[in-house]
C-alpha positions as CSV (number, residue, x, y, z in Angstrom):
1,M,0.0,0.0,0.0
2,L,1.4,3.3,-1.1
3,P,1.9,6.0,1.6
4,S,-0.3,9.0,1.4
5,L,1.0,12.2,-0.1
6,S,0.8,14.1,3.3
7,G,2.9,11.4,5.0
8,V,5.6,11.7,2.3
9,L,5.7,15.4,2.6
10,R,6.1,15.2,6.4
11,L,8.9,12.7,6.0
12,A,10.7,14.9,3.5
13,L,10.4,17.9,5.8
14,V,11.8,16.0,8.8
15,V,14.8,14.7,6.7
16,S,15.5,18.1,5.3
17,L,15.4,19.7,8.8
18,G,17.7,17.0,10.2
19,A,20.2,17.4,7.4
20,G,20.3,21.1,7.9
21,I,20.8,20.9,11.6
22,V,23.7,18.3,11.1
23,A,25.3,20.5,8.4
24,W,25.0,23.7,10.6
25,D,26.4,21.9,13.7
26,G,29.3,20.5,11.7
27,S,30.2,23.9,10.2
28,R,30.0,25.4,13.7
29,H,32.4,22.8,15.2
30,H,34.7,23.3,12.2
31,A,34.8,27.0,12.7
32,F,35.5,26.6,16.5
33,A,38.3,24.1,15.6
34,D,39.8,26.6,13.2
35,D,39.7,29.3,15.9
36,E,41.3,27.1,18.5
37,E,44.0,26.1,16.0
38,E,44.7,29.8,15.3
39,E,44.8,30.5,19.0
40,D,47.1,27.5,19.6
41,D,49.3,28.7,16.7
42,G,49.5,32.2,18.3
43,G,50.1,30.7,21.7
44,G,52.7,28.4,20.2
45,D,54.4,31.3,18.6
46,D,54.4,33.1,21.9
47,D,55.7,30.0,23.7
48,D,58.3,29.5,21.1
49,G,59.2,33.2,21.3
50,G,59.3,33.0,25.0
51,K,61.4,29.9,24.9
52,G,63.7,31.6,22.4
53,D,64.0,34.6,24.7
54,E,64.6,32.4,27.7
55,G,67.1,30.5,25.7
56,E,68.8,33.8,24.8
57,D,68.7,34.9,28.4
58,E,70.2,31.7,29.5
59,D,72.9,32.1,27.0
60,E,73.6,35.6,28.2
61,Q,73.6,34.4,31.8
62,E,76.0,31.6,30.9
63,D,78.4,34.1,29.3
64,P,79.8,36.5,32.0
65,K,81.2,38.8,29.4
66,D,77.7,39.8,28.3
67,Q,76.6,40.7,31.8
68,P,76.5,44.2,33.2
69,S,79.2,45.1,35.8
70,I,76.6,46.0,38.4
71,T,74.0,43.9,40.3
72,A,70.2,44.3,40.1
73,G,69.3,47.8,41.1
74,G,72.9,48.9,40.7
75,L,73.8,48.3,44.4
76,Y,76.5,45.9,45.6
77,T,76.4,43.7,48.7
78,I,79.4,42.3,50.6
79,K,79.1,39.1,48.5
80,T,79.1,41.0,45.2
81,Y,81.5,43.9,46.1
82,P,83.8,44.4,43.1
83,I,87.4,43.4,43.1
84,R,88.2,45.9,40.4
85,E,88.8,49.4,41.9
86,N,87.1,51.2,39.1
87,E,83.9,49.3,39.5
88,R,83.5,50.2,43.2
89,P,80.8,52.8,44.1
90,L,82.0,56.2,45.3
91,T,79.8,55.8,48.4
92,I,80.2,52.4,50.0
93,T,77.0,50.3,50.2
94,Q,74.6,50.4,53.1
95,N,75.7,48.3,56.1
96,I,79.2,47.7,54.7
97,T,82.1,49.0,56.8
98,Q,85.7,49.3,55.6
99,L,88.7,49.8,57.9
100,R,92.1,50.6,56.7
101,L,95.3,50.4,58.7
102,G,98.6,51.9,57.4
103,V,102.1,52.1,58.8
104,G,104.7,54.4,57.2
105,T,108.1,56.0,57.6
106,D,110.1,58.9,56.4
107,V,112.5,57.9,53.5
108,S,114.1,61.3,52.8
109,N,117.8,61.6,52.3
110,K,118.2,62.8,55.9
111,G,116.4,61.0,58.6
112,A,115.3,58.0,56.5
113,F,113.6,55.4,58.8
114,E,114.2,57.6,61.8
115,S,110.5,58.4,62.2
116,A,107.2,56.6,61.7
117,G,103.5,57.2,61.3
118,V,100.3,55.1,61.8
119,N,97.0,55.6,60.1
120,L,93.6,54.1,60.9
121,E,90.7,55.2,58.6
122,G,87.2,54.0,58.2
123,L,84.1,54.1,55.9
124,H,80.6,53.0,56.8
125,G,77.6,52.9,54.5
126,Y,74.8,54.6,56.4
127,T,72.6,54.3,53.3
128,D,73.4,53.3,49.8
129,N,74.2,56.8,48.8
130,F,75.4,58.3,52.1
131,M,78.4,57.1,54.1
132,L,80.2,58.2,57.3
133,V,84.0,58.8,57.1
134,G,86.6,59.2,59.9
135,G,90.1,58.4,60.9
136,F,93.4,59.2,62.5
137,T,96.6,59.8,60.5
138,S,100.1,60.6,61.8
139,A,103.7,61.0,60.5
140,Y,107.1,61.9,61.8
141,N,106.6,60.4,65.2
142,V,103.3,62.2,65.7
143,H,104.9,65.6,65.1
144,Q,102.2,65.7,62.4
145,F,98.8,64.2,62.9
146,S,95.1,64.7,62.0
147,V,91.9,63.4,63.5
148,Y,88.8,63.9,61.2
149,G,85.2,62.8,60.9
150,G,82.3,63.6,58.6
151,F,80.1,62.3,55.8
152,E,80.0,61.9,52.1
153,G,76.8,61.8,50.1
154,A,76.0,61.3,46.4
155,L,74.8,64.3,44.3
156,A,74.7,62.1,41.2
157,Y,75.1,58.4,42.2
158,D,78.5,57.0,41.4
159,L,79.6,60.1,39.6
160,I,79.9,63.1,42.0
161,D,79.5,63.4,45.8
162,I,79.8,66.1,48.4
163,R,82.1,65.5,51.3
164,L,82.2,67.5,54.6
165,A,84.5,66.7,57.5
166,G,85.7,68.4,60.6
167,R,89.5,68.1,61.3
168,I,91.8,68.8,64.2
169,G,95.6,68.3,63.7
170,R,98.9,69.9,63.2
171,T,101.7,70.0,60.6
172,A,105.3,68.9,61.1
173,I,107.8,71.7,60.4
174,P,111.2,70.4,59.0
175,E,114.4,71.7,60.6
176,Y,117.3,72.7,58.4
177,E,121.1,72.7,58.6
178,L,124.0,74.3,56.7
179,V,126.1,72.0,54.6
180,D,129.0,72.4,52.3
181,D,127.9,72.7,48.6
182,G,131.2,71.4,47.4
183,M,132.2,74.7,45.8
184,G,133.3,76.6,48.9
185,G,129.9,77.7,49.9
186,M,127.1,76.7,52.3
187,I,123.6,75.7,51.5
188,Q,120.6,74.9,53.6
189,Q,119.2,71.4,53.5
190,P,116.6,69.5,55.6
191,S,118.3,67.8,58.6
192,G,115.8,65.0,58.8
193,Q,114.4,66.3,62.1
194,Y,111.0,67.9,62.6
195,Q,109.2,70.0,65.2
196,S,105.5,70.2,65.9
197,G,103.4,73.0,64.6
198,D,100.4,74.4,66.4
199,I,97.1,72.6,66.7
200,K,94.7,73.6,63.9
201,L,90.9,73.3,63.6
202,A,89.3,73.3,60.2
203,A,86.4,72.0,58.1
204,D,87.3,70.2,54.8
205,I,85.0,70.5,51.8
206,G,85.2,68.3,48.7
207,F,83.2,67.1,45.7
208,P,84.7,63.6,44.9
209,F,84.3,62.9,41.2
210,R,85.0,59.9,39.1
211,Y,84.7,59.3,35.4
212,V,85.3,55.8,34.2
213,A,86.5,56.0,30.6
214,R,87.1,52.3,30.4
215,P,87.1,49.5,33.0
216,E,90.9,49.8,33.0
217,I,91.1,53.5,33.5
218,A,89.3,56.3,35.4
219,I,89.8,59.9,36.3
220,V,89.3,60.9,40.0
221,A,89.3,64.4,41.3
222,L,88.2,66.9,44.0
223,E,88.2,64.6,47.0
224,S,89.2,67.8,48.6
225,V,88.6,71.3,47.3
226,M,89.2,73.8,50.1
227,S,89.5,74.0,53.9
228,V,87.9,76.6,56.2
229,D,90.1,77.4,59.2
230,F,88.8,78.2,62.6
231,N,92.0,79.4,64.1
232,G,95.5,80.4,63.1
233,T,98.9,79.0,63.9
234,N,101.9,80.9,65.4
235,C,104.9,81.8,63.4
236,V,108.0,79.5,63.8
237,D,111.6,80.6,63.5
238,V,113.4,78.3,61.0
239,M,117.1,79.1,60.4
240,G,116.5,82.8,61.2
241,D,113.5,83.1,59.0
242,E,109.9,83.4,60.3
243,V,107.6,80.9,58.8
244,C,103.9,81.4,59.5
245,A,102.2,78.1,58.7
246,N,98.6,79.1,58.5
247,E,96.4,82.1,59.3
248,I,92.6,82.2,59.8
249,K,91.9,82.1,56.1
250,P,90.5,79.4,53.8
251,D,93.0,77.2,52.1
252,L,92.7,75.9,48.6
253,N,93.6,72.2,48.1
254,P,92.0,70.5,45.0
255,S,93.2,67.1,43.9
256,I,93.2,65.1,40.7
257,G,94.4,61.6,39.8
258,I,94.2,58.6,37.4
259,V,93.3,55.1,38.4
260,T,94.3,52.2,36.2
261,N,93.3,48.6,36.5
262,P,95.5,46.6,34.1
263,I,94.0,43.5,35.6
264,A,91.0,43.3,38.0
265,P,92.9,42.6,41.3
266,V,95.6,45.2,40.7
267,S,95.2,48.9,40.6
268,L,97.7,51.8,40.2
269,V,96.7,55.3,41.3
270,V,98.7,58.4,40.6
271,E,97.3,61.5,42.4
272,A,98.5,65.1,42.9
273,Q,97.2,67.9,45.0
274,L,97.5,71.6,44.9
275,Q,97.9,73.1,48.4
276,V,97.6,76.8,48.6
277,V,97.7,77.9,52.3
278,D,95.7,81.1,52.9
279,F,95.2,81.3,49.1
280,D,98.8,82.7,48.9
281,F,100.3,81.5,45.6
282,T,103.6,83.1,46.2
283,K,105.1,81.6,49.4
284,K,102.6,79.1,50.6
285,L,102.1,76.8,47.7
286,A,103.0,73.1,47.6
287,V,102.2,70.2,45.3
288,P,102.3,66.8,47.0
289,A,102.0,63.7,44.8
290,T,101.3,60.1,45.6
291,I,101.6,56.8,43.8
292,R,99.6,53.9,45.2
293,I,99.7,50.2,44.2
294,Q,96.9,48.1,45.5
295,F,96.3,44.3,45.3
296,S,92.8,42.9,46.0
297,P,93.0,39.1,46.3
298,N,89.2,38.9,47.0
299,R,86.2,41.1,47.7
300,L,87.0,41.6,51.3
301,I,90.7,42.6,51.4
302,D,93.1,45.2,49.9
303,I,96.8,45.2,50.4
304,G,99.1,47.9,49.0
305,G,101.7,50.6,49.4
306,E,101.9,54.4,48.9
307,F,104.9,56.5,48.0
308,T,104.4,60.2,48.6
309,L,106.6,63.2,47.5
310,L,105.6,66.0,49.9
311,N,106.3,68.7,47.4
312,I,107.1,68.4,43.7
313,K,106.9,72.1,43.1
314,P,110.1,73.3,41.4
315,T,112.5,75.1,43.7
316,D,113.1,78.8,43.1
317,P,116.9,79.1,42.5
318,D,116.8,82.8,43.5
319,D,115.4,82.1,46.9
320,D,117.7,80.8,49.6
321,G,115.1,80.7,52.3
322,P,114.3,77.4,54.0
323,A,110.7,77.4,52.7
324,E,112.2,77.0,49.2
325,A,115.2,74.8,50.1
326,P,113.8,71.3,49.6
327,G,113.8,69.9,46.1
328,A,111.1,67.9,44.4
329,F,112.5,64.6,45.7
330,D,113.9,65.7,49.0
331,N,110.9,65.0,51.3
332,R,109.5,61.5,50.8
333,F,107.3,59.2,52.8
334,L,106.5,55.5,52.3
335,S,103.6,53.5,53.8
336,L,102.1,50.1,53.6
337,F,98.4,49.5,54.2
338,F,95.8,46.8,54.8
339,A,92.1,47.3,54.3
340,A,89.2,44.9,55.2
341,R,85.5,45.1,54.5
342,F,82.7,43.4,56.5
343,G,78.9,43.7,56.8
344,K,75.9,42.6,54.7
């Protein structure tokens, strides 16, 4: 028996609707699958890129040459404190303390090894850009000494600081003697003996500056710029001449030097200072110069020596006074030092 026309039509309608639903659902799942694949591809690219970046970072970390010379944030700790002198910050890091002990002696022509001096100086990082400074220095069997204390803070971190320190001390005054010049005449020369000057109170002002041109070389300057005196010293009779060491006037004393690090543990420093007492460039001018060699076997210790010429200013041949008698190499001082750092 043949089905009725209405039954056939209903069956055809149901089949058509079912086929349409299946086709629409299949296309929907296909579209979602394409979207997921695109997202997976994008995520895969990101993952690959991330892995690539991580791989590159790992390679950079594995190669110390590609690493910056400072730690995260630019601040060192006692465990990461640089061995190389030129990489050390101008202001020592917070909670790190450095103590330096030095022992020296006069090595001038006259009086060599007949007098000694002891120095004890310290630095303490109060904050990362502010440190406390202080110490005691002496020479010529304490005929010359200085006790100082103050602070140094960064104006531009690791480039230029400001340094203020109060100081109490005195200067040794050399004694002279008449000796035969070999041509029938007599000349004045240092005898190797010293007398103590008067006690002096002053405030030292400096703007320590360092420019690192390369890891192996840097320019340092202006650790001291001038001193403000609070009292004057009495005049002293030296070989019949009256020498007035220092009046109640500011003194000019700028410094400049070069630091070289041929290899990381070894540094060589050459530094000179212009000392103009009372801003008198005629009779009260001296130019001391120092050469320092330092060896740092690890991050905690420095060992070295300093050789100082007390005045390399050329002698005036027309002046026979004792203030002009010493030559550039006549007054010399040699010291050895040991420095240690501790803290966090």
